[in-house]
Each structure stands twice: as C-alpha cells, then as structure tokens.
PAMARDO-757122 format. One record per residue (C-alpha): residue in one letter; residue number from 1; x, y, z. Coordinates in Angstrom, 3 decimals, decimal comma. Layout:
// PAMARDO-757122
<rec type="A" seq="NUM" X="X" Y="Y" Z="Z"/>
...
//
This chain:
// PAMARDO-757122
<rec type="M" seq="1" X="-89,882" Y="55,923" Z="81,663"/>
<rec type="T" seq="2" X="-86,642" Y="57,778" Z="79,705"/>
<rec type="N" seq="3" X="-83,099" Y="57,504" Z="80,377"/>
<rec type="N" seq="4" X="-82,241" Y="60,767" Z="82,147"/>
<rec type="S" seq="5" X="-78,879" Y="60,270" Z="82,974"/>
<rec type="P" seq="6" X="-75,398" Y="58,697" Z="81,683"/>
<rec type="D" seq="7" X="-75,839" Y="56,182" Z="84,720"/>
<rec type="D" seq="8" X="-79,230" Y="55,208" Z="83,983"/>
<rec type="L" seq="9" X="-77,895" Y="53,602" Z="80,510"/>
<rec type="G" seq="10" X="-77,440" Y="49,850" Z="79,632"/>
<rec type="P" seq="11" X="-73,816" Y="49,364" Z="78,128"/>
<rec type="D" seq="12" X="-75,406" Y="49,104" Z="74,808"/>
<rec type="D" seq="13" X="-76,917" Y="52,608" Z="75,061"/>
<rec type="R" seq="14" X="-73,459" Y="54,085" Z="76,251"/>
<rec type="W" seq="15" X="-71,173" Y="56,299" Z="74,312"/>
<rec type="P" seq="16" X="-67,746" Y="54,710" Z="73,764"/>
<rec type="L" seq="17" X="-64,730" Y="56,101" Z="75,256"/>
<rec type="L" seq="18" X="-62,263" Y="57,253" Z="72,378"/>
<rec type="P" seq="19" X="-59,332" Y="55,626" Z="71,295"/>
<rec type="A" seq="20" X="-56,750" Y="57,917" Z="72,254"/>
<rec type="W" seq="21" X="-55,250" Y="58,671" Z="68,805"/>
<rec type="M" seq="22" X="-58,289" Y="59,986" Z="67,797"/>
<rec type="W" seq="23" X="-57,747" Y="63,221" Z="70,184"/>
<rec type="D" seq="24" X="-54,761" Y="63,541" Z="68,449"/>
<rec type="C" seq="25" X="-56,438" Y="64,081" Z="65,016"/>
<rec type="R" seq="26" X="-58,045" Y="67,446" Z="64,786"/>
<rec type="E" seq="27" X="-60,541" Y="67,045" Z="62,317"/>
<rec type="C" seq="28" X="-61,554" Y="63,880" Z="64,239"/>
<rec type="V" seq="29" X="-61,834" Y="66,313" Z="67,415"/>
<rec type="R" seq="30" X="-64,069" Y="69,079" Z="65,200"/>
<rec type="K" seq="31" X="-66,263" Y="66,369" Z="63,688"/>
<rec type="Y" seq="32" X="-66,877" Y="64,196" Z="67,089"/>
<rec type="E" seq="33" X="-67,517" Y="68,074" Z="68,738"/>
<rec type="A" seq="34" X="-69,809" Y="68,924" Z="66,279"/>
<rec type="M" seq="35" X="-71,901" Y="65,494" Z="66,164"/>
<rec type="K" seq="36" X="-71,967" Y="65,532" Z="70,266"/>
<rec type="Y" seq="37" X="-73,339" Y="69,402" Z="69,961"/>
<rec type="L" seq="38" X="-76,230" Y="68,597" Z="67,779"/>
<rec type="Q" seq="39" X="-76,982" Y="65,785" Z="69,657"/>
<rec type="A" seq="40" X="-77,187" Y="67,588" Z="72,632"/>
<rec type="E" seq="41" X="-79,170" Y="70,579" Z="71,028"/>
<rec type="I" seq="42" X="-81,608" Y="68,378" Z="69,603"/>
<rec type="A" seq="43" X="-82,399" Y="66,595" Z="72,665"/>
<rec type="G" seq="44" X="-82,900" Y="70,101" Z="74,440"/>
<rec type="L" seq="45" X="-85,326" Y="71,109" Z="71,609"/>
<rec type="V" seq="46" X="-87,388" Y="67,648" Z="71,702"/>
<rec type="A" seq="47" X="-87,509" Y="68,386" Z="75,741"/>
<rec type="D" seq="48" X="-88,581" Y="71,847" Z="75,733"/>
<rec type="D" seq="49" X="-91,306" Y="70,772" Z="72,938"/>
<rec type="P" seq="50" X="-91,830" Y="66,842" Z="72,708"/>
<rec type="G" seq="51" X="-93,665" Y="68,402" Z="69,011"/>
<rec type="V" seq="52" X="-91,074" Y="70,192" Z="67,565"/>
<rec type="D" seq="53" X="-90,328" Y="68,735" Z="63,938"/>
<rec type="R" seq="54" X="-86,579" Y="67,405" Z="63,568"/>
<rec type="D" seq="55" X="-84,980" Y="66,155" Z="60,393"/>
<rec type="F" seq="56" X="-82,326" Y="63,841" Z="62,123"/>
<rec type="M" seq="57" X="-80,682" Y="63,537" Z="58,256"/>
<rec type="D" seq="58" X="-79,748" Y="66,807" Z="58,538"/>
<rec type="S" seq="59" X="-78,101" Y="66,917" Z="62,011"/>
<rec type="I" seq="60" X="-77,103" Y="63,620" Z="64,339"/>
<rec type="V" seq="61" X="-77,244" Y="61,079" Z="61,123"/>
<rec type="G" seq="62" X="-75,701" Y="63,470" Z="58,837"/>
<rec type="T" seq="63" X="-72,606" Y="64,273" Z="61,407"/>
<rec type="Q" seq="64" X="-71,807" Y="60,781" Z="62,273"/>
<rec type="I" seq="65" X="-71,435" Y="60,218" Z="58,767"/>
<rec type="S" seq="66" X="-69,400" Y="62,946" Z="58,265"/>
<rec type="L" seq="67" X="-67,347" Y="61,559" Z="61,072"/>
<rec type="S" seq="68" X="-67,215" Y="57,860" Z="59,970"/>
<rec type="R" seq="69" X="-66,184" Y="58,889" Z="56,340"/>
<rec type="H" seq="70" X="-63,244" Y="60,844" Z="57,863"/>
<rec type="L" seq="71" X="-61,769" Y="57,966" Z="59,940"/>
<rec type="A" seq="72" X="-62,454" Y="55,710" Z="57,621"/>
<rec type="D" seq="73" X="-60,299" Y="57,844" Z="54,252"/>
<rec type="A" seq="74" X="-57,753" Y="59,857" Z="56,692"/>
<rec type="H" seq="75" X="-57,311" Y="56,744" Z="59,280"/>
<rec type="P" seq="76" X="-58,522" Y="53,238" Z="57,523"/>
<rec type="E" seq="77" X="-55,599" Y="51,897" Z="59,146"/>
<rec type="M" seq="78" X="-57,126" Y="52,537" Z="62,823"/>
<rec type="L" seq="79" X="-60,125" Y="50,923" Z="61,974"/>
<rec type="P" seq="80" X="-61,536" Y="48,118" Z="64,231"/>
<rec type="G" seq="81" X="-61,849" Y="44,692" Z="62,573"/>
<rec type="W" seq="82" X="-64,943" Y="42,909" Z="61,772"/>
<rec type="D" seq="83" X="-67,414" Y="42,678" Z="64,975"/>
<rec type="P" seq="84" X="-68,322" Y="39,206" Z="64,584"/>
<rec type="D" seq="85" X="-70,917" Y="39,292" Z="67,183"/>
<rec type="C" seq="86" X="-72,224" Y="42,492" Z="64,677"/>
<rec type="R" seq="87" X="-74,841" Y="41,551" Z="62,241"/>
<rec type="T" seq="88" X="-74,341" Y="44,313" Z="59,848"/>
<rec type="C" seq="89" X="-70,267" Y="43,772" Z="59,806"/>
<rec type="A" seq="90" X="-71,686" Y="40,258" Z="58,709"/>
<rec type="G" seq="91" X="-73,992" Y="41,661" Z="55,716"/>
<rec type="H" seq="92" X="-71,042" Y="44,269" Z="54,863"/>
<rec type="R" seq="93" X="-68,483" Y="41,392" Z="55,003"/>
<rec type="G" seq="94" X="-70,788" Y="39,513" Z="52,578"/>
<rec type="R" seq="95" X="-71,840" Y="42,220" Z="50,078"/>
<rec type="L" seq="96" X="-68,035" Y="42,231" Z="50,003"/>
<rec type="A" seq="97" X="-67,344" Y="38,805" Z="48,824"/>
<rec type="Q" seq="98" X="-70,354" Y="39,395" Z="46,471"/>
<rec type="T" seq="99" X="-68,682" Y="42,441" Z="44,778"/>
<rec type="E" seq="100" X="-66,004" Y="41,265" Z="42,342"/>
<rec type="E" seq="101" X="-62,688" Y="43,261" Z="42,844"/>
<rec type="S" seq="102" X="-63,552" Y="45,226" Z="38,626"/>
<rec type="S" seq="103" X="-67,183" Y="45,849" Z="39,707"/>
<rec type="E" seq="104" X="-68,481" Y="48,781" Z="39,630"/>
<rec type="F" seq="105" X="-70,077" Y="49,030" Z="42,404"/>
<rec type="R" seq="106" X="-66,685" Y="48,000" Z="44,620"/>
<rec type="L" seq="107" X="-66,143" Y="51,359" Z="45,600"/>
<rec type="G" seq="108" X="-69,138" Y="52,431" Z="47,014"/>
<rec type="T" seq="109" X="-69,542" Y="48,471" Z="48,809"/>
<rec type="V" seq="110" X="-65,767" Y="48,882" Z="50,111"/>
<rec type="M" seq="111" X="-67,094" Y="52,436" Z="51,387"/>
<rec type="V" seq="112" X="-70,013" Y="51,806" Z="53,384"/>
<rec type="A" seq="113" X="-68,407" Y="49,009" Z="54,906"/>
<rec type="D" seq="114" X="-65,020" Y="50,670" Z="56,025"/>
<rec type="E" seq="115" X="-67,995" Y="53,565" Z="57,387"/>
<rec type="H" seq="116" X="-69,225" Y="50,894" Z="59,307"/>
<rec type="R" seq="117" X="-66,678" Y="49,817" Z="60,722"/>
<rec type="A" seq="118" X="-65,595" Y="53,653" Z="61,907"/>
<rec type="R" seq="119" X="-69,030" Y="53,979" Z="63,733"/>
<rec type="H" seq="120" X="-67,388" Y="50,741" Z="65,918"/>
<rec type="L" seq="121" X="-64,702" Y="53,587" Z="67,197"/>
<rec type="F" seq="122" X="-67,677" Y="56,083" Z="68,711"/>
<rec type="A" seq="123" X="-71,143" Y="54,984" Z="68,555"/>
<rec type="P" seq="124" X="-73,047" Y="52,767" Z="71,366"/>
<rec type="P" seq="125" X="-73,813" Y="49,163" Z="70,799"/>
<rec type="R" seq="126" X="-77,323" Y="49,738" Z="69,884"/>
<rec type="T" seq="127" X="-76,955" Y="51,931" Z="67,266"/>
<rec type="V" seq="128" X="-73,660" Y="51,282" Z="65,575"/>
<rec type="G" seq="129" X="-75,625" Y="49,040" Z="63,585"/>
<rec type="L" seq="130" X="-77,926" Y="50,987" Z="62,445"/>
<rec type="M" seq="131" X="-75,628" Y="52,104" Z="59,576"/>
//
C-alpha cells in the first residue's frame, strides 16, 4: 500500500519546513516552487498512467540539484553542519579529508559536499543521502 497523504508519511519521508531565511530569497523560492511543482506533476502523471515514461534526471533530480547548487553558491554561511548520523555526510567529509587543497579535484569535491549539506535544508531525511 502506498502513502496517500502527508499524515501517512513517517518522519524520514516528510519534507522539512524550510528555514525562514530561504523565504527572503526570491531565487530560493523560485527554485523550491519549481521543484515541488515538478514533483506534483510527475506524481499526477504516474497516478494517471503507471506505465508513463518519466525521466527523473530531467525533472525532479535536476530541480533538486539546481536548488542545492544555488544554496551552496548564494548562501554558504547558512548551510547546515555535517550530520553525524548521515552516512553521505561522512563520505563527503572523508573525500574532503583525502583531497589536497591544491588538487584539481578539490573544487568538485567541495561543490558536491556543499550541495549535499544544502539538501539537508529541504529534502526528506530518507532521500537526502541519495546525492
């Protein structure tokens, strides 16, 4: 049986309330609304036709990456710290520790780690670690 309402969701599946400062940034709001709109559209398409061909990389995942990239670029001081209970945080911290400051891979490693930390602000705990 699938969850049909937010009340049916467990704590790890619930979308967190956004911090108040995000609502003061037009770009945060625009990107968040675009992400939620596409999620609703995809959910509607799947409900109408379970066989619908949907490409999450062009829709939901792409909008989440766009929002997390914006948060990391425009609001780095507002990103949460590392979550000690998140395996993905631990993995990013390990890669950062292994990447030398002068390494050509450092910039990409930092970017992906910051995007992950940003996801803790807006993604459900069960899915935050997927990226």
